[in-house]
C-alpha positions in Angstrom: 0.0 0.0 0.0 1.3 3.5 -0.9 2.2 5.8 1.9 2.6 9.5 2.3 6.2 10.0 3.6 6.0 13.8 3.9 6.9 14.8 7.5 3.7 15.7 9.4 5.3 18.8 10.8 5.7 20.1 7.2 2.1 19.2 6.3 0.6 21.2 9.2 2.8 24.2 8.5 1.8 24.1 4.8 -1.9 23.9 5.7 -1.6 26.3 8.7 -3.7 24.1 10.9 -3.1 21.0 13.1 -5.1 18.3 11.3 -3.6 15.4 13.2 -4.7 16.2 16.7 -1.4 15.7 18.6 -0.4 18.7 20.7 3.2 18.6 19.4 1.9 19.9 16.0 0.3 22.9 17.8 3.8 23.6 19.2 5.3 23.4 15.8 2.8 25.9 14.4 3.5 28.2 17.3 7.2 28.0 16.7 7.1 28.2 12.9 3.7 29.8 11.8 4.7 29.8 8.2 5.0 27.4 5.3 8.1 25.2 5.0 10.6 25.8 2.3 13.0 28.5 1.1 10.2 31.1 0.6 7.9 30.0 3.4 8.7 33.0 5.6 9.1 35.4 2.7 6.9 36.8 0.0 3.4 35.4 -0.5 2.0 34.6 -3.9 -1.7 34.9 -4.7 -3.3 31.4 -4.8 -5.8 30.7 -7.6 -9.3 29.4 -6.9 -8.2 26.0 -8.1 -5.3 26.1 -5.7 -7.6 27.0 -2.8 -10.0 24.1 -3.7 -7.1 21.7 -4.1 -5.6 22.7 -0.7 -9.0 22.0 1.0 -9.1 18.6 -0.5 -5.5 17.9 0.6 -6.4 19.0 4.1 -9.2 16.4 4.3 -7.2 13.6 2.7 -4.3 14.1 5.0 -6.4 14.5 8.1 -8.1 11.1 7.6 -4.9 9.6 6.1 -6.3 8.4 2.8 -5.0 8.6 -0.8 -6.6 10.0 -3.9 -8.1 6.8 -5.3 -9.9 6.1 -2.0 -10.9 9.7 -1.5 -12.5 9.8 -5.0 -14.4 6.7 -4.3 -15.8 8.2 -1.1 -16.8 11.3 -3.1 -18.6 9.3 -5.8 -20.5 7.4 -3.1 -21.5 10.6 -1.4 -22.5 12.1 -4.8 -24.9 9.3 -5.5 -26.5 9.3 -2.1 -29.5 11.4 -1.2 -28.7 14.6 0.7 -25.9 17.2 0.8 -22.9 15.7 -0.9 -20.3 17.5 1.2 -21.9 16.6 4.5 -22.3 12.9 3.4 -18.7 12.8 2.3 -17.5 14.0 5.7 -19.9 11.6 7.5 -18.5 8.7 5.6 -15.0 9.7 6.6 -16.0 10.1 10.2 -17.5 6.6 10.3 -14.2 4.9 9.3 -13.2 2.5 12.1 -9.7 4.1 12.5 -11.3 7.5 13.0 -13.7 6.1 15.5 -10.9 4.6 17.5 -9.1 8.0 17.4 -12.1 10.0 18.2 -12.9 7.7 21.2 -9.5 8.5 22.7 -8.3 4.9 22.5 -5.4 6.2 20.4 -3.6 9.5 20.4 -3.5 10.0 16.6 -5.4 8.5 13.6 -2.2 6.9 12.5 -1.9 5.1 15.9 -5.6 4.1 15.6 -4.9 2.7 12.2 -2.1 0.5 13.5 -4.3 -0.8 16.3 -7.0 -1.8 13.7 -4.5 -3.3 11.2 -2.8 -5.4 13.8 -6.1 -7.0 14.8 -6.5 -5.3 18.2 -10.0 -3.9 17.6 -13.2 -5.9 17.8 -16.5 -4.7 16.3 -19.7 -6.4 17.5 -17.7 -9.3 18.8 -15.6 -9.9 15.6 -12.0 -8.9 15.0 -11.9 -6.3 12.3 -8.6 -5.3 10.8 -9.8 -2.9 8.0 -9.2 0.7 9.0 -11.8 1.8 6.3 -14.5 -0.4 7.9 -17.6 1.8 8.2 -19.3 1.7 11.6 -23.1 1.8 11.9 -25.5 3.0 14.6 -25.6 0.7 17.6 -22.2 -0.9 16.8 -20.0 -1.8 19.7 -16.2 -1.4 19.4 -13.8 -3.0 21.9 -10.1 -3.4 22.4 -9.0 -7.0 22.1 -8.4 -8.6 25.5 -4.6 -8.9 25.2 -2.7 -7.8 28.3 0.0 -5.7 26.7 -2.4 -4.0 24.3 -5.0 -3.3 27.0 -2.3 -1.8 29.3 -1.1 0.5 26.5 -4.5 1.7 25.5 -5.5 2.4 29.1 -2.4 4.6 29.4 -3.5 6.4 26.3 -7.0 6.9 27.6 -5.7 8.3 30.9 -3.4 10.6 29.0 -6.3 11.9 26.8 -8.8 12.4 29.6 -9.2 16.1 28.7 -9.9 15.5 25.0 -13.5 16.0 24.0 -15.3 12.9 22.6 -18.1 13.6 20.1 -21.7 13.2 21.2 -22.4 10.4 18.7 -20.0 8.1 20.5 -20.4 6.7 24.1 -17.1 5.6 25.6 -16.8 3.3 28.7 -13.2 4.1 29.6 -13.0 1.4 32.2 -14.0 -1.3 29.8 -12.3 0.2 26.7 -15.6 -0.1 25.0 -17.3 2.3 22.5 -20.9 2.4 21.5 -22.0 4.2 18.3 -25.1 5.9 19.6 -26.0 7.6 16.4 -24.4 8.6 13.1 -22.2 11.7 13.1 -23.5 15.2 12.3 -21.7 17.9 10.4 -21.3 19.8 13.6 -19.3 17.0 15.2 -16.3 17.9 13.0 -14.5 20.7 14.8 -11.6 21.3 12.4 -12.7 24.0 9.9 -13.4 22.3 6.6 -15.0 24.0 3.6 -16.4 20.9 1.9 -18.1 23.0 -0.8 -14.7 23.8 -2.3 -14.1 20.1 -2.7 -17.4 19.7 -4.4 -16.5 22.5 -6.8 -13.2 20.9 -7.5 -14.6 17.6 -8.5 -17.5 19.2 -10.5 -15.1 20.7 -13.1 
């Protein structure tokens, strides 16, 4: 599987926003609040409408850790569904299993959540599920596999992230390392500013 090897610090500096959730990227933005590269701190060039739309798509792709082919598939599915395409697209991304593990504070970053899923440490409705792209549904139950070293590590993460807000559509039982999908995510559950209409305009050309 293809991977994006660009350092995450450079990505958040280029986008000007911490899309990965880890506090260390906030510190990077505070220290270097400008784009990377030779001219990052110097003169600014006017960005075209296409460039703005492309950057918004890149923000969402990198935030959820997916590549172009997969992102385009999500978009086409959202486009065919009934409702507002941009909202449906973001809902589909939020319902990814790796994102649910991250948003439930069972992992510090989406990348760490993806590793938990891929290595078979996450159980959905009693069955091991090792696909990060698995889409959760209402009333699904997500648990951490009962393996001593994994349980210990996840509990340490949960304690570390006690102050992080968990979205209302998820109910987390921290002592059991169990997550219940109470309802499907709403657009308001996504706190990072995303202008999904720009992505719709980009793909509509």
